[in-house]
C-alpha positions, -999 to 999 in steps of 0.1 A, spaced: -822 563 137 -796 544 116 -815 554 85 -816 591 94 -781 606 98 -794 641 104 -815 628 134 -784 608 146 -762 639 146 -789 658 164 -790 632 191 -752 633 194 -753 671 198 -777 667 227 -753 643 245 -721 662 236 -727 699 236 -700 723 224 -669 724 245 -655 756 259 -618 763 264 -626 784 294 -647 761 316 -658 791 338 -674 808 308 -693 776 297 -730 781 303 -747 757 327 -773 735 309 -809 741 318 -829 713 334 -846 707 301 -812 705 282 -799 681 309 -830 659 305 -827 659 267 -790 649 270 -799 620 294 -827 607 271 -804 611 240 -776 592 259 -800 563 266 -811 563 230 -775 561 217 -766 535 243 -792 512 228 -780 516 192 -763 487 175 -759 503 140 -743 536 133 -755 555 103 -731 552 74 -700 539 91 -686 526 58 -657 545 43 -632 530 18 -601 551 16 -586 532 -13 -581 551 -46 -611 534 -62 -632 538 -31 -627 575 -30 -634 580 -67 -661 554 -75 -681 546 -43 -707 566 -24 -692 563 11 -705 578 44 -682 591 70 -689 609 103 -662 630 118 -667 638 155 -643 663 168 -652 660 205 -625 645 227 -651 634 251 -671 615 224 -639 600 211 -628 588 245 -663 574 252 -664 556 219 -629 541 225 -638 528 260 -670 512 247 -653 498 216 -625 483 237 -650 468 262 -670 452 235 -639 439 217 -626 424 250 -659 407 256 -661 393 221 -693 413 214 
């Protein structure tokens, strides 16, 4: 999955569906969608390498290097990433 960013993003979308400002208007996931999300979550939990993940924001990096960057605009995904990162950092792993 680390070699296929398109597949990786698809898996992310299964785990983190679009957010709705009005929670009452948000559609309830079907049993199939819920099952896909659970499988996708387990798949992501087992990953140790994120596709791309290297971005050099220096002047030469922006102009001369082919960098990959993934922007995830989901507050839930960001919070989950932060919790997992901090837990791994605290444990030295």
